[in-house]
C-alpha positions in Angstrom: 74.3 91.4 109.9 73.4 95.0 110.9 74.7 96.3 107.6 72.5 94.0 105.4 69.6 94.0 108.0 69.7 90.2 108.4 69.3 87.9 111.4 72.2 85.6 110.5 75.4 85.5 108.4 74.7 83.7 105.1 76.9 80.9 103.7 78.3 83.1 100.9 79.4 85.8 103.4 80.9 83.2 105.7 82.9 81.8 102.8 84.2 85.2 101.9 85.2 85.9 105.5 87.0 82.6 105.7 88.7 83.2 102.4 89.9 86.7 103.3 91.2 85.5 106.6 93.2 82.7 105.1 94.2 84.2 101.8 94.9 87.8 102.7 95.5 87.5 106.5 92.8 90.1 107.1 91.5 90.4 110.7 87.9 90.2 111.6 87.9 93.7 113.1 89.7 95.0 110.0 87.1 93.6 107.7 84.3 95.0 109.9 86.0 98.4 110.1 86.6 98.5 106.3 82.9 97.8 105.7 81.9 100.5 108.2 84.3 103.0 106.5 83.0 102.2 103.0 79.3 102.2 103.7 78.8 104.5 106.6 81.7 107.0 106.5 82.1 107.2 102.7 78.3 106.9 102.2 78.2 104.2 99.5 75.0 102.3 98.8 74.5 99.0 100.6 72.0 97.9 97.9 74.8 97.5 95.3 76.5 95.0 97.6 73.9 92.2 96.8 74.3 90.9 100.4 78.0 90.0 100.1 81.3 91.6 101.2 83.3 91.2 98.0 84.4 94.9 98.2 86.8 94.2 101.1 90.0 93.4 99.1 89.6 96.6 97.2 89.0 98.9 100.1 90.9 97.3 103.0 94.1 99.3 102.6 92.3 102.6 102.2 90.3 101.9 105.3 93.4 100.9 107.2 95.1 104.2 106.3 92.0 106.1 107.3 91.9 104.5 110.7 95.6 104.9 111.1 95.4 108.6 110.4 92.7 108.9 113.0 95.0 107.1 115.5 97.9 109.4 114.7 95.6 112.5 115.2 94.4 111.1 118.5 98.0 110.5 119.7 99.1 114.0 118.6 96.2 115.6 120.4 96.3 113.6 123.6 98.5 116.0 125.4 96.5 119.1 124.3 94.0 120.7 126.7 90.9 121.7 124.8 89.8 124.3 127.4 93.0 126.3 126.7 92.5 126.3 123.0 91.7 129.7 121.5 91.1 129.7 117.8 92.9 132.3 115.7 90.6 134.9 114.1 91.5 136.1 110.7 89.5 139.0 109.3 89.3 139.4 105.6 88.1 142.6 103.9 86.2 142.2 100.7 85.8 145.2 98.4 82.3 146.0 97.4 81.4 144.8 93.9 81.4 147.4 91.2 79.4 147.2 88.0 81.4 147.2 84.8 80.3 150.0 82.6 80.6 149.2 78.9 81.5 152.1 76.6 78.9 153.0 74.1 79.3 151.5 70.7 80.1 154.1 68.0 78.8 153.6 64.6 81.1 154.1 61.7 79.5 154.8 58.4 
């Protein structure tokens, strides 16, 4: 409802939700997170959706892998203390740019 700026869920969207739940065994939270991932995180246009959620079967697995990688990163960084973290500084020296001098063209008669 927030995504399409509506006060209620329309019958077409209800039918799609029911279909995805029964046919594909998608969870309600999975469908919601896949829409959030597609429209808010990836930045796709909501206007192209025409007030339906037909994109879910195409993006559900990609959204699941995105949220799973976030979960793995959270698990890996749980034991880390951020106050002890010191970033590594790597200095890179860049040579000053030099103009290429073209040799003069010699005329051959």
